[in-house]
ROTOR-520848 format. One record per residue: residue number from 1; x, y, z of N, C-alpha, C in turn. Coordinates in nm, 2 decimals, padded with zeros to 4 digits, always signed. Each point is the difference from the previous one (the first is absolute). Layout:
PT pos n_x n_y n_z ca_x ca_y ca_z c_x c_y c_z
PT NUM X Y Z X Y Z X Y Z
...
END
This chain:
PT pos n_x n_y n_z ca_x ca_y ca_z c_x c_y c_z
PT 1 -03.87 +04.36 +03.52 -00.02 -00.09 -00.09 +00.14 -00.05 -00.05
PT 2 +00.09 +00.07 -00.01 +00.15 -00.07 -00.03 +00.01 -00.13 +00.12
PT 3 +00.00 +00.06 +00.10 +00.02 -00.11 +00.07 -00.05 -00.16 +00.00
PT 4 -00.16 +00.03 -00.03 -00.05 -00.14 -00.04 +00.05 -00.03 -00.12
PT 5 +00.04 +00.05 -00.07 +00.06 -00.05 -00.14 +00.12 -00.06 +00.02
PT 6 +00.08 +00.07 +00.10 +00.14 -00.07 -00.01 -00.02 -00.15 +00.11
PT 7 -00.09 +00.03 +00.11 -00.04 -00.12 +00.07 -00.04 -00.13 -00.10
PT 8 -00.10 +00.04 -00.08 -00.11 -00.12 -00.07 +00.08 -00.04 -00.09
PT 9 +00.09 +00.08 -00.10 +00.08 -00.04 -00.14 +00.11 -00.16 +00.06
PT 10 +00.09 +00.04 +00.09 +00.10 -00.12 +00.02 -00.08 -00.10 +00.08
PT 11 -00.11 +00.00 +00.06 -00.08 -00.09 +00.05 -00.08 -00.07 -00.11
PT 12 -00.03 +00.04 -00.12 -00.11 -00.04 -00.12 +00.14 -00.08 -00.06
PT 13 +00.10 +00.08 -00.03 +00.13 -00.08 -00.07 +00.05 -00.13 +00.05
PT 14 +00.00 +00.02 +00.17 +00.06 -00.15 +00.04 -00.15 -00.11 -00.01
PT 15 -00.09 +00.07 +00.02 -00.13 -00.13 -00.03 +00.00 -00.05 -00.12
PT 16 +00.03 +00.10 -00.11 -00.01 -00.05 -00.15 +00.11 -00.10 +00.01
PT 17 +00.12 +00.06 +00.05 +00.15 -00.11 +00.00 -00.04 -00.14 +00.05
PT 18 -00.07 +00.03 +00.12 -00.02 -00.16 +00.06 -00.12 -00.08 -00.05
PT 19 -00.07 +00.05 -00.10 -00.07 -00.03 -00.08 +00.02 -00.11 -00.10
PT 20 +00.14 +00.08 -00.06 +00.06 -00.04 -00.15 +00.08 -00.11 +00.05
PT 21 +00.08 +00.02 +00.13 +00.07 -00.16 +00.06 -00.08 -00.08 +00.02
PT 22 -00.11 +00.01 +00.05 -00.10 -00.09 +00.03 -00.08 -00.07 -00.14
PT 23 +00.02 +00.08 -00.10 -00.05 -00.08 -00.14 +00.08 -00.12 -00.05
PT 24 +00.16 +00.04 +00.02 +00.08 -00.07 -00.04 +00.07 -00.12 +00.13
PT 25 -00.06 +00.03 +00.11 +00.01 -00.11 +00.08 -00.13 -00.04 +00.08
PT 26 -00.05 -00.11 -00.04 -00.13 -00.05 +00.07 +00.00 -00.10 +00.07
PT 27 +00.14 -00.01 +00.06 +00.00 -00.12 +00.13 -00.09 +00.04 +00.09
PT 28 -00.06 -00.08 +00.08 -00.05 +00.06 +00.13 +00.10 -00.07 +00.13
PT 29 +00.00 +00.08 +00.10 +00.05 -00.05 +00.10 -00.08 -00.01 +00.14
PT 30 +00.01 -00.06 +00.07 -00.07 -00.03 +00.15 +00.04 +00.09 +00.10
PT 31 -00.09 +00.10 +00.04 -00.01 +00.10 +00.10 -00.05 -00.05 +00.11
PT 32 +00.11 +00.00 +00.14 -00.08 -00.04 +00.10 -00.02 +00.14 +00.08
PT 33 -00.12 +00.04 +00.03 -00.07 +00.07 +00.09 +00.00 -00.04 +00.14
PT 34 -00.05 +00.08 +00.11 +00.01 -00.04 +00.12 -00.15 -00.09 +00.01
PT 35 -00.06 +00.03 -00.08 -00.13 -00.13 +00.05 -00.02 -00.10 -00.11
PT 36 +00.07 +00.05 -00.13 -00.04 -00.07 -00.10 +00.08 -00.03 -00.12
PT 37 +00.01 -00.09 -00.08 +00.10 -00.02 -00.10 -00.06 +00.04 -00.16
PT 38 +00.05 +00.05 -00.08 -00.06 +00.02 -00.16 +00.10 -00.01 -00.07
PT 39 -00.04 -00.02 -00.14 +00.08 +00.02 -00.10 +00.00 +00.10 -00.09
PT 40 +00.08 +00.07 -00.02 +00.02 +00.16 -00.08 +00.07 -00.02 -00.10
PT 41 -00.03 +00.10 -00.12 +00.10 +00.01 -00.07 +00.10 +00.09 +00.05
PT 42 +00.14 -00.02 -00.06 +00.08 +00.15 +00.03 -00.04 +00.07 -00.04
PT 43 -00.05 +00.08 -00.09 -00.05 +00.10 -00.04 -00.14 +00.07 +00.09
PT 44 -00.07 -00.08 +00.03 -00.11 +00.06 +00.10 +00.05 +00.01 +00.14
PT 45 +00.11 -00.08 +00.05 +00.05 +00.02 +00.13 +00.08 +00.13 -00.01
PT 46 +00.11 +00.05 -00.12 +00.06 +00.08 -00.01 -00.10 +00.14 +00.01
PT 47 -00.12 -00.02 -00.06 -00.11 +00.12 +00.00 -00.03 +00.00 +00.13
PT 48 -00.06 -00.11 +00.06 -00.02 +00.02 +00.14 +00.08 +00.07 +00.08
PT 49 +00.10 -00.07 +00.04 +00.13 +00.09 +00.06 +00.02 +00.14 -00.02
PT 50 +00.01 +00.03 -00.11 -00.01 +00.15 -00.07 -00.08 +00.09 +00.06
PT 51 -00.17 -00.05 -00.01 -00.08 +00.08 +00.03 +00.00 +00.03 +00.16
PT 52 +00.04 -00.14 +00.06 +00.00 +00.03 +00.17 +00.10 +00.10 +00.02
PT 53 +00.11 -00.01 -00.04 +00.10 +00.10 +00.01 -00.04 +00.15 -00.02
PT 54 -00.04 +00.03 -00.12 -00.06 +00.10 +00.00 -00.09 +00.07 +00.07
PT 55 -00.07 -00.09 +00.05 -00.13 +00.07 +00.10 +00.10 +00.00 +00.13
PT 56 +00.07 -00.09 +00.07 +00.05 +00.05 +00.10 +00.11 +00.10 +00.00
PT 57 +00.05 +00.02 -00.11 +00.09 +00.13 -00.04 -00.09 +00.12 +00.00
PT 58 -00.08 -00.01 -00.08 -00.11 +00.14 +00.02 -00.07 +00.02 +00.13
PT 59 -00.04 -00.09 +00.08 -00.03 +00.00 +00.11 +00.09 +00.09 +00.10
PT 60 +00.14 -00.07 -00.01 +00.08 +00.06 +00.11 +00.06 +00.16 -00.04
PT 61 -00.04 +00.01 -00.14 +00.05 +00.13 -00.03 -00.11 +00.14 +00.04
PT 62 -00.12 -00.08 -00.03 -00.13 +00.08 +00.03 +00.01 +00.03 +00.17
PT 63 +00.05 -00.10 +00.05 -00.02 +00.03 +00.14 +00.13 +00.10 +00.07
PT 64 +00.09 +00.00 -00.07 +00.10 +00.09 +00.02 -00.01 +00.13 -00.07
PT 65 -00.09 +00.02 -00.08 -00.04 +00.12 -00.07 -00.12 +00.08 +00.09
PT 66 -00.08 -00.10 +00.05 -00.10 +00.04 +00.11 +00.05 +00.08 +00.11
PT 67 +00.11 -00.09 +00.04 +00.06 +00.02 +00.12 +00.08 +00.19 -00.01
PT 68 +00.04 -00.01 -00.10 +00.08 +00.15 -00.06 -00.08 +00.11 +00.00
PT 69 -00.10 -00.03 -00.07 -00.15 +00.08 -00.01 -00.03 +00.04 +00.13
PT 70 -00.06 -00.06 +00.09 -00.03 +00.04 +00.11 +00.10 +00.06 +00.10
PT 71 +00.13 -00.03 +00.01 +00.13 +00.08 +00.04 +00.00 +00.12 -00.06
PT 72 -00.02 +00.03 -00.14 +00.02 +00.12 -00.03 -00.12 +00.10 +00.01
PT 73 -00.11 -00.04 +00.00 -00.10 +00.04 +00.06 +00.00 +00.07 +00.13
PT 74 +00.04 -00.09 +00.09 +00.05 +00.06 +00.13 +00.10 +00.08 +00.02
PT 75 +00.10 +00.02 -00.08 +00.12 +00.08 -00.01 -00.08 +00.13 -00.05
PT 76 -00.07 +00.01 -00.10 -00.06 +00.14 -00.07 -00.07 +00.04 +00.07
PT 77 -00.09 -00.06 +00.10 -00.09 +00.05 +00.11 +00.07 +00.07 +00.10
PT 78 +00.12 -00.06 +00.05 +00.08 +00.09 +00.10 +00.09 +00.11 -00.03
PT 79 +00.02 -00.03 -00.12 +00.08 +00.14 -00.08 -00.10 +00.08 -00.01
PT 80 -00.11 -00.03 -00.05 -00.13 +00.13 +00.02 -00.01 +00.06 +00.13
PT 81 +00.00 -00.07 +00.08 -00.01 +00.04 +00.13 +00.08 +00.10 +00.07
PT 82 +00.13 -00.02 -00.05 +00.14 +00.07 +00.03 -00.02 +00.11 -00.08
PT 83 +00.00 +00.01 -00.12 -00.04 +00.12 -00.08 -00.07 +00.10 +00.06
PT 84 -00.10 -00.07 +00.08 -00.12 +00.14 +00.03 +00.07 +00.05 +00.13
END
């Protein structure tokens, strides 16, 4: 529970900070994607990239966590076999 709180609070704070920044900065910037071009506000662009970064960071950490859990389970089984 505390982990989720410590992860979500900074994310919510950064998102609110991005929205406050965007409220004062309403200028649009052209964004060139690989297949398209779009005009976006600075705040929405900042929120978009913050969300994408959070998604990929969470994905990479969860994959590492899953790998460590599998390794830990394998080592515990091996240790139980050695104890017998």
